[in-house]
N, C-alpha and C positions, 0 to 999 in steps of 0.2 A: 925965249922964255923956257924955263926948265919944266920938266914933267910935274914936279911938285907944285910949281906956281900955276900951271895949267889946271891941275886937279882942284886947287883952291878956287880959281876963277870960275870954273864950270861946275863946281859942286859935285865932282865925281872922285872916285878913288884913283890913286896913282896907277894901279894895275889897269884900270879902264883906259887911262890915257895911253899906257903902253900898248894895249890891244888895238886902240884906234891907230896909233902910229904904225904898228905892224901891218894892219889891214891896208893902210895907205901905201906902205912900201910894196906890198905884194900885188894889190889890185889897182892901185892908182886912184882909188876913190874911198870915201868913208861910207858909201852907201851899204846898207846891210845886204848880205848874200841871200839868195832865194832859199827858203826852207822847204825841203821836200822830203817827206818821210815815206819810203817805200815806192813801189812802182805806181805808174799812173793807172787809174781805175778804168781800163779799157772795156772790161766786161760790163761794168755798170753804165758807162756811157752808151754802149750799144743797146743795152736793155732799156734804158730810159728813152732812147730814140724809137725803139720797136714797140714799146708798150701802148702808146695812145692808139695806134692803128689796130692793134690786137684787141684792146678793150672796146673799140668801136664795133668790131665785127663779132666778138665773142665775149660779151660782158658777163654772161652768166657761167662761164667756164670755171672750173676749180683751179686752185693753185697748181696742182699736178698737171692739169691739162695745159695751162699757160706755160709751165716749165718745159713740158714735152714739145710744145709748138715752137718755143724759142730754140730749143736744142735742134729741132729739125730744120728750122729756117736759118739760124745764125751759126749752127755748128758748135755752140757753147752750152755746156751744162750748167745749170744754176740750181741751188737748193730751194726748197719750198720757202725757207726763211728769207732768202735773198729776194725771191719773187714777191713775197709779202711786203718786205721793206720797200721794194721798188714801187709797188702799187700804192703803198701808204704815203710815199714821198712825192707823188704826183700832185701838181697844184690843183686847187679846188676849181670845179667847172663854173660855179656861180660865185662871183666876187662877194656877194652878200653872205655867203657861207663861211667867209674867212674869219668871222668873229663869232664867239659864243654869245648866248643871250645875256651874259653878264658883261660883255664888252671885251673879253680877253681874246688874244689871237689864238686861233685854232691851229693845231698841227696839220700840215698839208696831208690830204688824202684821207683824213679821218671823217666819217660821217657825222653830221650834227645830230646830237641826241635830242629827242623831243621829250618835253616834260608832259606827263599825263594830265 
């Protein structure tokens, strides 16, 4: 079957058929390639692994104190904004806190606001 006929049968453009054929020639498969943008986030992974233990021992510490402790223990410096985002992205301790009073999903790490 020609590329034009394949495009009509599958409902795609002729250029798409050509790209699929080129991918099949180079990789031997039509499977999509893995999309990766930038380096792997190693610092964030280490910070997320370190934070629960730190918060269990020093929950009342400031962001600056957490960042200094992480730099001392892991040897990596993080900004206060990075530390804040990492703490906010931790999962909720109480599964019941995962929903707001109106039933919407709550962003992880955010405290549940109480109505007066």
